[in-house]
Structure formats: C-alpha cells, structure tokens
N, C-alpha and C positions, 0 to 999 in steps of 0.2 A: 429087458438084455439090451444090451446097447455096443456101442462103436463106431469104427467108420468101416466105410464101403468105399470101391471101387466101380462095381453094377451090381444090378439089382439082383442077384443069386442066394440072400442072407436066408437060413432056414427057421431058425428061430424068428417070433413076435418081437419087434421092440423097434426102439429108436432109434438108426445109423446116421450119423452125422462125422461129417468131412468138415475139415476150418482148413479153405485154404485163400493164397490171398484175393483169388480169383474166381472164388466159391463162397456160402452163405446160412444165417439164423436167431430163436428166444422163448420167459413166463413168471412168476414172482421171486425175486433175488433171493437164492438162497442163502443160510448162514453161512460164517465160516468160522475158523480158528480153532482146527482140529489139528494137530502136529502126532506123526509118529516118531519117538526115538528109539532105534536100535542100541540097546546100552547095555554093557556090563555091569552087572550087582554084586556086591558083594556080600546082598545078604537076598533069601527067595531062593525057587527056582527056574532054572532053565525053563525057557518057553513061557512063562508067567506073564501076563497082564497085569499094568494095574495105570488106571485113570486117576490125574491126577490135577486138581485145578488152585487156584488162590484160594478158594473158600474151604475146601475138603483136600486134606494129605492125606486121607485116612485107610487110601489103598496101599502104600507105602507095605510093606511086607516089616515085620520083628526085626531088627538090629543094622535096619538103613543106616547110613553112614551120610556125614552133610559131604563126602566127596560124591557119594549115589546120586544126591539133591541136585548138583551143583550144576550141570547141564538143563535140568528140569526149571531149575530156578532160571535161569540165562532163557529159557523156552519161553516161559509163562511170562516173560514181559512184555509179547504180545501176542501169543497166544491164549484161547476161551479152556483150553483144557491138551495135556500132552499125556497122551498114549503111552508106558514105557512097554517097552518088549524087551526083557528078562533074556540076555545073551548068556547069563551065567559067568564064567571066567574066562570064558575065551568065546572065539566067533571065528569057527573054520568055517569053509565053504558048505560043511553037511548043517551044520549050526544055521548058518543064513540063508540057506535055500530051505529049510522045514520053516524059519520065522519068513519066510518071505509068501511060501504056501498059505500059512495060517492069516496074514493080512490082504489077501485076497478079497476076506468076506469084511474088513473091516472100513469104516466112510472115516478119510483122513482128506487132509488139504494138502499138507506136504511129509515125505520122511525125511529126518533127517539120521544120516550115521556118522557120528563126530569121530573118525578113526580116519588117521593120512593116509596118503597114497602111497610114503615111502615104506607101509608096512602091510597095508589091505589095499594094494591096488586091486588085483584081481576080485576082491570082495565090493568094490567099488566100479568094477567092470559090473557086476551080477547086479547091481541092484539096477545102473544105467540102463541097463538091458530090461529086467522086469521092471519099469516103471514106463521107459516107452511102449513096451507090449502093452501092458497097463491100461494106457490112452488108447492108443489103436486099436487091439482088441477085446480088450473087456469094457472100453467106455468108460475107464474112471477115470478123471481128470485130475491127475497133483502133478507135484512136482518135487522132485527130487534133493536135497541140498549134501555137497558132498564138497570137502577140501584138496586144492589144486587138481583138479581133474578136470581136464579140459573137453568137455563132452563133445562142446559146438550142437548142441541141442536145445529148442527152450523149455525139455523137460526138467534138464539141470541142472542149479544154480550153484558157482563154481566160487567159494569165500578160499579166498590166500592171504587174507593178511590175519594177526593176533589184535589181542584189545588188554588193555591195561587197566584193572577195574579199579575203583577206589578204595578198597582195601584191601589193595595192594599185590592181588592175584591178579596173574598174566594168565590169560586164557591162547591158545595156539590157535590158527585159523581152522584147524578141523575142531575145537571146539567151539569157536565165535558160529559154527552150521548151526547150533543148537537156536540160538538168539535170531538169523537171519530165517528160519525156519519159522519159529513163530509168530517174526512182524511179517513174514509172509503168507502166511495158513492167518492170520487176525488182521488182516487189511483187507477193506472193501474190494469188490470191484471199481471203482470209481475214487479210489485211493492209489498214490505209488508210494513209496518208499524213500526215493530219494529226498535227501535232507533227511531221513530219518533221525530222531535223536538217540542214541544207544545209552540206555538209563544206566548213570551208576558206572561210567565208563571216563578215563580221565586222559587217556594216550593210545594211539596207534605203535602195533609194533609188524613190521617196521614201517617207518613214517616215510614219506614219498613225497619226488621232488612233481612239481607238474607235469613234465616232460615223463615221469615214469606212473603217474596215473592217468596220463592218456592213451601211455602204451597197454595197460592192463586193461580200461575197459576198454579199450579197440581188441583186444585178446578175450573178451566176454566174462571179466575175472570181476566179482561183488568184493571193493575193494569201503574202505574208511579214508576220511580223514581225520585231522584236530586242530581248532585254532588256538588263537592264544590263548583265551580264557579254560581249555582244557573243556570241551565239549568235543565229543567224539558223533561223528555224523556218517551216515550213509551216503557216498558220491552217486551212485547213481544205481535204478534200481532195473539191474537187466538179470541175464541167465547166460547160458553160456554160449547162445548161437550166434557165429560167426558166419558162417556157411550163408547166402542171401540166394533164394532162386525165385522162379516165378511165382512158385506157389507156396513161400514161406520168404518173404518181407523182410528188410531191417525191422521194421515194425515189430516181428516176434521176436525181438530181443528183449522186448520191455514187458517186465513182469506183470503192470499194470494190465497190458491187453491179453497175455493170459490170462489173466484172473476174470477179464471181462468174457473172453473167449469160452474158457471154465466153466465158469458160472451159469452162460445160455447153454451152453451143453448137457450140466448136471440139473438147469431148471428142466427146459421142456423134453427131456428123458423121464423124470418127474411126474410131470403135469402130462405128460400124453399116456402113461402108464397106467398114472391114477384112473385119469376121465376122460381116455377115447381109445385106447387098448381094446378091443371087441365090444365097445359101448359106443359108437358112431357109426353110421353106416356112411361107406365110400362111398355115394355121391355127391349134387353140387352143394345140397344144402348144409353134408357132412362136414365138407370142405372148406364151405363159407364160414361154418360155426369155429372152427380149426384155429382159419387164419382172423378169425375175429380176436380170438383168445391170445394168438401169438403179436396180433398189432397193439392191445391194450399191454402186452407184457415188454414190449419193445417201445411202447410210450412211457411205462414204467421206468425204463434203464435210463432214458433221456431227460425223465425228471432228477434223474440222480445224477446226470453229467456223466454217466458211462459212455454213453453213444451222443453224436451226434449228426443233424442234419437229416435224422430218418422221417419218412412219410410213409404213411398207409400204401401209398402205390412202389414200395419196396419191397413186400412181401405179394408171392402169388405162391399158388397151388393148385398143380395138375394132377389130376391119375395117374399111378406109377404102372409096368409093365403088367406086375401081375392085380388080379381085381382085387386085393385086400391091400395094395401097396400107394402109400403117398410122396408125391417129392415137391418141398419147399423150397423156393429160391427168394432168400432176403438179401439185403443190400444193407452193411452196417458198417459203420464208419464208429470204429472205440475214439472218446473224447481226445484224447490225446495225437490222433493223427490226422495230417492233412488226406490217406486215402483211404477207400472204405475197402473192409473185406466178403468178398462174397461166399458164403455160406449153402451148400446146398445138403438137405436133412432128406432122407429116406424113411420116412415112417410103413411099417408094413405090419 
C-alpha cells in the first residue's frame, strides 16, 4: 500500500510518500508509456477493456470502425500501449463512476477523457477529483488529460487547442487530449515535451499570437504552435497548476518535474514492498542497507540527468515513531530546476 501522510498514523504496511517543495526521495527508474482512454465505442460492450499497441491491435472487438480507432492512433504516437475503457454509446455519471472504480486496479501513467467541458463538465470534475484522490490516498502517481478544464493542479493537464492533420481531419482540443496523454505517458523522467513535434499535424486550430500564447501558458494551458513549414510543436510541457505555495512552487507546473517525482514515488514503493517490507530489520544495519539502496538509485537518476547536484549526504534515515516505522529525508533537485525539492518518506 502507498499514499501520502501528514502524521505517522497509518494502519496498513506500505510506503507513504510526501512530495513538497520543502520536503524529499527514490530506486531503478520504472518504465512508462501506459495510457487509459475513456472512450465511446460503436462496437463491443460497455465496461470492456482493450489493450492496443502499434504492433498488436488484436483486442479490438469485431465491428470496430476507423472512427473508434482515431484517438487510439493519436495516443500511440507517443504511448507504448493504450488501454481503451469502452464507455459504450453514452457516458453518464453512473457509467463513469463504474469505469473509475475498475481503473483503480489498472496500472497507467495518464488517463485521457477526450470530451469537452461544454457538454461533460460534471464528468471532468469527477475525473479530476478521482485522479487527485488516487495520487494522495492510493499513492497512484498518474495524471489526467482534459480539455478546457482549469483545474489549477499538477495532476491535470489542460489542453485548449485543436490540430489539423495532414489527411485533412481537424481534431478538437478534446480529441487532442489523446495525443497529449500519449506523449506524456511515453516521455521518460529525464525528457520534456516542450517543442515536441506532433506527427502528421500541419496546423493548429485556432492559431495564437505571441501574446495569446503567453496568456495561455500563464493560465496553465497546454498549447501548440505552427511554423512556416507547417511543423506543429508543443509550446510548453506544463500542467494546469497556476497557484503556487510554499509546498508547491512554480516548479510543480512542469510535467517533466512531475514525471520525475512520480517516477521516484512509484519506484521506491515497488522497491520497498518487494525487497524490504517485512524482510529487513528496523535497526541501524537495516536502515543503512535501505539508505545505500536509495543512494544507488539517486545516482542512477543523476546519471540519466533526471536530477542534479545529488550527493550521498542528501539521504538520511532515522527510526520512526513506531517500532516498525522508518522516516527517510532526501534532498532532490530535478534537472531542469534551480531549487531543491525536499521529500519525506514514511515507511512502515
């Protein structure tokens, strides 16, 4: 089990991780590239799940149309795998609630809901609330990609611009969420999608002036630009966070930083539960072993240029309040930032 913590009062054994501007942590960087696409389908049954990759589309149900595959193909321009959750031909609040309950057991990096706020604003609120709760209560570090939704939260990427493809198809901002979810899930923790080319795109809809782009970025919007050669690229790899605090500085609006933090969280939970939970004594030697593992992991992240300025002195481990608890303080600086993030990990 995993999640965040404010006091050492957890009941279940697990890794409880806080990521704050003034608080810290990490172990073998995990693989990324999994997108969940909540989509209406003209074939198959509501509630079905289909795993689709570029190399294997065999799980599509009989009767799947090109229209059904359109957004999957956009997501696969960046993702390793798309898991379609079949919403059937409608997505009422009841249908969405059922879907989200099932997705609690699915491992993914980004969740895409390719429908606009004009019609489905309540569903967007439900998804945003769910993904934030998954991050804080369940320890599932993923992001949701929504269209025209001002979430003001690092867990939500807000896409506000459409794209024209080379085949003449124009995608709305809601449909473009699939591509953004794909490249976000597929990006390594040491990579930013700022300037990322949108394959097969030839224009943005609508185009923006420089001042309009500046206003959009300031508002936490994920937008695009097109050059004179019809190359379409992402302007800035940011999420919707616009309100900054001591705990969450401006640094947290950058998706590369969130990927680093989320990767560290997911890795340390997996390493702890696989190798230390119930298997290592909570004494000086046991804590020293865990500290050595963490140092090795952070060194690997630094070699990947995911973090910088790390030294072994940046990791300290002490006994927690309970006899089976451990508190780890680490001081981590993401590679594209000039400030350090301090992360406290409570393991018990």
